[in-house]
C-alpha positions as CSV (number, residue, x, y, z in Angstrom):
1,X,-19.6,8.7,-43.6
2,X,-17.3,9.1,-46.4
3,X,-17.1,6.3,-49.2
4,X,-14.7,3.2,-49.0
5,X,-12.8,2.3,-51.7
6,X,-10.9,-0.5,-49.8
7,X,-12.8,-3.4,-47.9
8,X,-10.4,-5.6,-46.0
9,X,-11.2,-8.4,-43.6
10,X,-8.2,-10.1,-42.0
11,X,-10.3,-12.7,-40.2
12,X,-11.8,-14.1,-43.5
13,X,-8.7,-12.8,-45.5
14,X,-11.0,-11.1,-47.9
15,X,-9.9,-8.1,-49.9
16,X,-12.3,-6.0,-52.2
17,X,-11.7,-2.8,-54.0
18,X,-14.3,-0.4,-55.5
19,X,-14.1,-0.6,-59.3
20,X,-13.6,3.0,-60.0
21,X,-13.8,2.6,-63.9
22,X,-17.4,2.1,-63.3
23,X,-18.2,5.1,-61.2
24,X,-20.5,7.0,-60.9
25,X,-23.1,5.1,-62.8
26,X,-22.2,1.5,-61.3
27,X,-21.0,0.8,-57.6
28,X,-19.2,-2.6,-57.8
29,X,-16.6,-4.2,-55.6
30,X,-14.1,-6.4,-57.2
31,X,-12.3,-9.1,-55.2
32,X,-8.5,-9.1,-54.9
33,X,-7.1,-12.7,-54.6
34,X,-3.4,-12.2,-54.6
35,X,-0.7,-10.2,-56.0
36,X,-1.6,-10.7,-59.6
37,X,-5.0,-9.3,-59.2
38,X,-3.6,-6.4,-57.2
39,X,-1.2,-5.7,-60.0
40,X,-4.1,-5.7,-62.5
41,X,-6.5,-3.4,-60.7
42,X,-3.7,-1.0,-60.0
43,X,-2.4,-1.1,-63.6
44,X,-6.0,-0.5,-65.1
45,X,-6.7,1.9,-62.7
46,X,-9.8,0.3,-61.2
47,X,-8.1,1.5,-58.0
48,X,-6.0,4.8,-58.2
49,X,-4.6,7.6,-55.9
50,X,-0.9,7.0,-54.7
51,X,-2.0,6.2,-51.1
52,X,-4.5,3.6,-52.2
53,X,-2.1,2.0,-54.6
54,X,0.4,1.3,-52.0
55,X,-2.5,-0.1,-49.5
56,X,-4.0,-2.3,-52.1
57,X,-0.6,-3.4,-53.4
58,X,0.4,-4.3,-49.8
59,X,-2.9,-5.8,-49.0
60,X,-2.9,-8.2,-52.0
61,X,0.3,-9.6,-50.7
62,X,-1.2,-10.1,-47.4
63,X,-3.9,-12.2,-48.9
64,X,-1.6,-14.1,-50.7
65,X,0.6,-14.8,-47.9
66,X,-2.2,-16.2,-45.9
67,X,-3.2,-18.6,-48.6
68,X,0.4,-19.7,-49.4
69,X,2.6,-22.2,-47.7
70,X,6.2,-21.4,-47.1
71,X,8.9,-24.0,-46.3
72,X,11.7,-21.5,-44.7
73,X,12.3,-18.1,-44.0
74,X,14.6,-17.6,-47.0
75,X,11.9,-18.7,-49.4
76,X,9.4,-16.1,-47.8
77,X,12.0,-13.4,-47.9
78,X,12.7,-14.0,-51.6
79,X,8.8,-14.3,-52.5
80,X,8.2,-11.1,-50.5
81,X,11.0,-9.2,-52.3
82,X,10.0,-10.6,-55.9
83,X,6.2,-9.7,-55.4
84,X,6.7,-6.4,-54.0
85,X,9.2,-5.2,-56.9
86,X,6.3,-6.7,-59.2
87,X,3.7,-4.4,-57.5
88,X,5.9,-1.3,-57.9
89,X,5.9,-1.8,-61.7
90,X,2.2,-1.4,-62.0
91,X,2.3,2.3,-62.0
92,X,5.7,3.7,-61.5
93,X,5.3,7.4,-60.9
94,X,3.5,7.0,-57.5
95,X,6.4,6.7,-54.8
96,X,4.1,5.5,-52.0
97,X,4.0,2.0,-53.5
98,X,7.8,1.9,-53.8
99,X,8.4,3.4,-50.3
100,X,6.0,0.6,-48.9
101,X,7.9,-2.0,-50.8
102,X,11.2,-0.8,-49.6
103,X,10.0,-0.7,-46.0
104,X,8.4,-4.1,-46.3
105,X,11.6,-5.7,-47.9
106,X,13.8,-4.3,-45.3
107,X,11.4,-5.9,-42.8
108,X,11.5,-9.2,-44.4
109,X,15.4,-9.0,-44.5
110,X,15.6,-8.3,-40.7
111,X,13.3,-11.0,-39.6
112,X,15.0,-13.5,-42.0
113,X,18.6,-12.7,-40.3
114,X,16.9,-12.9,-36.8
115,X,17.7,-16.4,-35.4
116,X,15.3,-15.9,-32.6
117,X,12.2,-15.3,-34.9
118,X,10.5,-18.6,-36.3
119,X,8.8,-18.6,-39.8
120,X,5.5,-18.4,-38.0
121,X,6.6,-15.3,-36.2
122,X,8.0,-13.9,-39.4
123,X,4.7,-14.5,-41.1
124,X,2.8,-12.8,-38.1
125,X,5.0,-9.8,-37.7
126,X,5.0,-9.1,-41.6
127,X,1.2,-9.1,-41.8
128,X,0.9,-6.9,-38.6
129,X,3.1,-4.5,-40.3
130,X,0.7,-4.2,-43.4
131,X,-2.2,-4.2,-41.3
132,X,-0.6,-0.9,-39.6
133,X,-0.1,0.7,-43.0
134,X,-3.6,0.6,-43.7
135,X,-4.7,2.0,-40.2
136,X,-1.9,4.5,-40.4
137,X,-3.0,5.9,-43.8
138,X,-6.6,6.8,-42.4
139,X,-5.3,8.7,-39.2
140,X,-2.6,10.3,-41.4
141,X,-5.1,11.5,-43.7
142,X,-7.4,13.0,-41.0
143,X,-4.3,14.9,-39.5
144,X,-3.3,16.2,-43.1
145,X,-7.2,17.5,-43.4
146,X,-6.9,19.3,-40.1
147,X,-3.5,20.7,-40.8
148,X,-4.4,22.0,-44.2
149,X,-7.9,23.5,-43.1
150,X,-6.0,25.6,-40.3
151,X,-3.5,26.7,-42.8
152,X,-5.9,27.9,-45.4
153,X,-7.9,29.6,-42.5
154,X,-5.0,31.2,-41.2
155,X,-4.9,33.3,-44.6
156,X,-8.3,34.8,-44.2
157,X,-9.9,37.2,-41.8
158,X,-12.3,36.5,-38.9
159,X,-14.8,33.9,-39.4
160,X,-14.7,34.0,-43.2
161,X,-15.9,31.1,-45.2
162,X,-13.4,29.9,-48.2
163,X,-13.8,29.1,-51.7
164,X,-11.3,26.2,-52.8
165,X,-10.5,24.7,-56.0
166,X,-9.3,21.0,-56.4
167,X,-8.1,18.9,-59.2
168,X,-8.2,15.0,-59.9
169,X,-9.4,12.9,-57.1
170,X,-7.8,12.8,-53.6
171,X,-10.5,11.8,-51.3
172,X,-11.6,8.3,-49.8
173,X,-11.5,6.8,-53.3
174,X,-7.8,7.7,-53.6
175,X,-6.8,6.4,-50.1
176,X,-7.7,4.2,-47.3
177,X,-10.1,6.7,-46.1
178,X,-11.0,10.6,-45.7
179,X,-8.6,11.6,-48.4
180,X,-5.5,14.2,-48.6
181,X,-6.6,17.3,-50.5
182,X,-10.2,16.3,-50.2
183,X,-9.5,15.5,-46.6
184,X,-8.5,19.2,-46.2
185,X,-12.0,20.2,-48.0
186,X,-13.8,17.8,-45.8
187,X,-12.1,19.2,-42.6
188,X,-13.1,22.8,-43.8
189,X,-16.7,21.7,-44.3
190,X,-16.9,20.0,-40.9
191,X,-15.8,23.4,-39.4
192,X,-18.4,25.3,-41.1
193,X,-15.8,27.2,-42.8
194,X,-16.3,26.1,-46.4
195,X,-18.5,28.2,-48.8
196,X,-17.8,26.3,-52.0
197,X,-15.4,23.9,-53.8
198,X,-14.8,23.7,-57.3
199,X,-13.6,20.5,-58.8
200,X,-12.2,20.2,-62.1
201,X,-13.4,17.3,-64.6
202,X,-9.7,16.4,-65.1
203,X,-9.6,15.2,-68.7
204,X,-8.6,12.8,-70.2
205,X,-9.5,10.3,-67.6
206,X,-12.4,12.5,-65.8
207,X,-11.3,11.5,-62.2
208,X,-12.8,15.0,-61.1
209,X,-16.0,14.4,-63.0
210,X,-16.5,11.1,-62.2
211,X,-15.1,10.5,-58.8
212,X,-14.5,13.7,-56.9
213,X,-17.9,15.1,-57.8
214,X,-19.3,11.7,-56.7
215,X,-17.8,12.1,-53.3
216,X,-18.8,15.7,-52.8
217,X,-22.4,15.0,-53.6
218,X,-22.3,11.8,-51.4
219,X,-21.0,14.0,-48.5
220,X,-23.2,16.8,-49.3
221,X,-20.3,19.3,-49.6
222,X,-21.3,22.7,-51.5
223,X,-19.5,22.3,-54.9
224,X,-19.7,22.8,-58.7
225,X,-17.9,21.0,-61.5
226,X,-15.8,22.9,-63.9
227,X,-13.9,22.0,-67.2
228,X,-10.3,22.1,-66.8
229,X,-10.1,24.8,-69.2
230,X,-12.3,27.2,-67.1
231,X,-10.0,27.7,-64.1
232,X,-8.5,31.1,-65.5
233,X,-12.0,32.5,-65.9
234,X,-13.0,31.2,-62.5
235,X,-10.2,32.7,-60.4
236,X,-10.9,36.1,-62.4
237,X,-14.4,36.0,-61.6
238,X,-14.8,34.4,-58.2
239,X,-12.8,35.2,-54.9
240,X,-11.0,31.9,-54.6
241,X,-9.2,31.3,-51.3
242,X,-6.8,28.4,-52.3
243,X,-6.0,25.6,-54.5
244,X,-5.5,22.2,-53.0
245,X,-4.4,19.2,-54.9
246,X,-2.8,15.8,-54.0
247,X,0.7,14.5,-55.0
248,X,2.0,11.0,-56.5
249,X,5.3,12.1,-55.7
250,X,7.2,15.1,-54.1
251,X,11.0,15.7,-55.1
252,X,13.4,16.6,-52.0
253,X,13.4,20.4,-53.3
254,X,9.5,20.5,-53.3
255,X,8.8,19.9,-57.0
256,X,5.6,17.8,-57.1
257,X,4.2,15.3,-59.6
258,X,0.4,15.0,-59.7
259,X,-2.1,14.5,-62.2
260,X,-1.8,16.0,-65.7
261,X,-3.2,19.6,-65.6
262,X,-2.0,20.4,-62.2
263,X,0.8,22.4,-63.5
264,X,-1.2,24.9,-65.3
265,X,-3.6,25.4,-62.6
266,X,-0.5,26.3,-60.4
267,X,0.6,28.8,-62.9
268,X,-2.8,30.3,-63.2
269,X,-3.1,30.6,-59.3
270,X,0.3,32.3,-59.2
271,X,-0.8,34.9,-61.7
272,X,-4.0,35.5,-59.6
273,X,-2.2,35.5,-56.3
274,X,-4.2,32.3,-55.1
275,X,-2.0,30.2,-52.7
276,X,-1.4,26.7,-54.3
277,X,-1.0,23.8,-51.8
278,X,-0.2,20.1,-52.3
279,X,-1.6,17.8,-49.7
280,X,-0.1,14.5,-49.3
281,X,1.3,11.9,-46.7
282,X,4.9,12.4,-45.6
283,X,5.6,9.0,-47.5
284,X,5.0,10.8,-50.9
285,X,8.0,12.7,-50.4
286,X,11.0,11.1,-52.0
287,X,14.2,11.9,-50.5
288,X,16.1,10.0,-53.3
289,X,14.9,12.2,-56.1
290,X,16.5,15.7,-55.9
291,X,14.1,17.6,-58.4
292,X,11.1,16.9,-60.5
293,X,13.2,16.4,-63.6
294,X,14.1,13.0,-62.2
295,X,10.5,11.9,-61.8
296,X,9.6,9.1,-64.0
297,X,6.3,10.2,-65.8
298,X,3.9,7.3,-66.8
299,X,2.5,7.6,-70.2
300,X,-1.2,6.2,-70.7
301,X,-2.8,4.5,-73.8
302,X,-4.0,6.7,-76.6
303,X,-7.7,5.4,-76.0
304,X,-8.2,7.2,-72.8
305,X,-7.9,10.4,-74.9
306,X,-9.7,9.4,-78.3
307,X,-12.8,7.5,-76.5
308,X,-15.2,8.1,-73.6
309,X,-16.4,4.6,-72.6
310,X,-16.9,2.9,-76.2
311,X,-17.8,6.2,-77.9
312,X,-14.9,7.6,-80.2
313,X,-14.7,11.5,-79.8
314,X,-11.4,12.1,-81.8
315,X,-10.8,11.9,-85.4
316,X,-9.6,8.4,-86.4
317,X,-5.7,8.4,-87.2
318,X,-4.7,11.3,-85.0
319,X,-1.6,10.5,-82.7
320,X,-2.0,11.4,-79.2
321,X,0.6,12.1,-76.5
322,X,-1.0,11.1,-73.1
323,X,1.3,11.7,-70.0
324,X,-0.6,10.9,-67.0
325,X,1.1,13.3,-64.6
326,X,3.0,16.6,-64.8
327,X,5.5,18.3,-62.6
328,X,4.6,21.6,-60.6
329,X,8.0,23.5,-59.7
330,X,8.6,24.2,-56.0
331,X,8.6,27.9,-56.8
332,X,4.5,27.8,-57.5
333,X,3.7,25.8,-54.3
334,X,2.8,27.8,-51.1
335,X,3.0,24.9,-48.9
336,X,3.2,21.0,-48.8
337,X,0.5,19.8,-46.3
338,X,1.4,16.5,-44.5
339,X,0.4,14.6,-41.6
340,X,3.6,16.2,-39.5
341,X,2.5,19.9,-40.3
342,X,2.7,22.3,-43.4
343,X,6.1,23.0,-44.8
344,X,7.3,25.5,-47.5
345,X,9.1,23.7,-50.3
346,X,12.4,25.1,-49.5
347,X,12.0,23.3,-45.9
348,X,11.8,19.8,-47.2
349,X,15.4,18.8,-47.3
350,X,15.8,20.2,-43.8
351,X,12.7,18.2,-42.5
352,X,13.9,14.9,-44.4
353,X,17.4,15.4,-42.5
354,X,15.7,15.6,-39.3
355,X,13.6,12.7,-39.7
356,X,16.5,10.6,-40.9
357,X,18.9,11.8,-38.3
């Protein structure tokens, strides 16, 4: 059974998240009592990963709604809109929270205008929608895993096993469950077709070393940790079948923002003729952003580079540049793996058009 990053009980109205700042040394769940707590755990990266950010943000609103008293549908609608926009500001690059917020605000507006819907009905329908988002994330991830595994295996002969490289953390710690890129790896492992997975440490925050390695060991998946700077040497010396990474936002042309260091792996993969895949829920595709040049890149504090825990590893006084993400051009991406199927970057616009039609 995979690890759970989010625990939510709607009966007791209890929301807890696994504090990922303490992993792998300490396993501790933190209680989220409302939107303010939700914003803090997302911003501080106690919870991270684009799908998990959206789920925790929405659930923090659900917890607060169950505790609050509302005098009118208009007041509820205003509260919902304000608090969801506030949650979006916690980490701006990940599109999933923004998309969920827009969907929920639209729902609040529709219910508010519908005179046949009472205040109690509006609250009930709104909370049901949030619960549905949680459940859908898990089933979508399992579909992503299966779709990605089939795509990667379609490129190898017979019953050959595959070796895969992944970057950052995209497993059950980054989602409501199972994972996106790590979900693909889980599916390959379940099919007994995974020979080995190599996970990068993912400096400067070490999500690969702390979190992905933790999940791989937990699930007994054959794996090896490598430094970010070892990917070129690995691809030259080992027969790597594919790279599979997650995404915080996919532009309409297929350009993809993901954890810093992703772009350089894609370049190296292209040189070594290793197919490079992006695995993400369809909600990570932002139809409103035409290319990766328009994706806002979050910049993080210097301390994440200069310190490991409380120990300084960089010379005092050195200035830092610490973007949390980079953008991989669509030309380097072999396919974008979603719950709806695997698409080439140049197919994304047509798929978006068919969905909105």
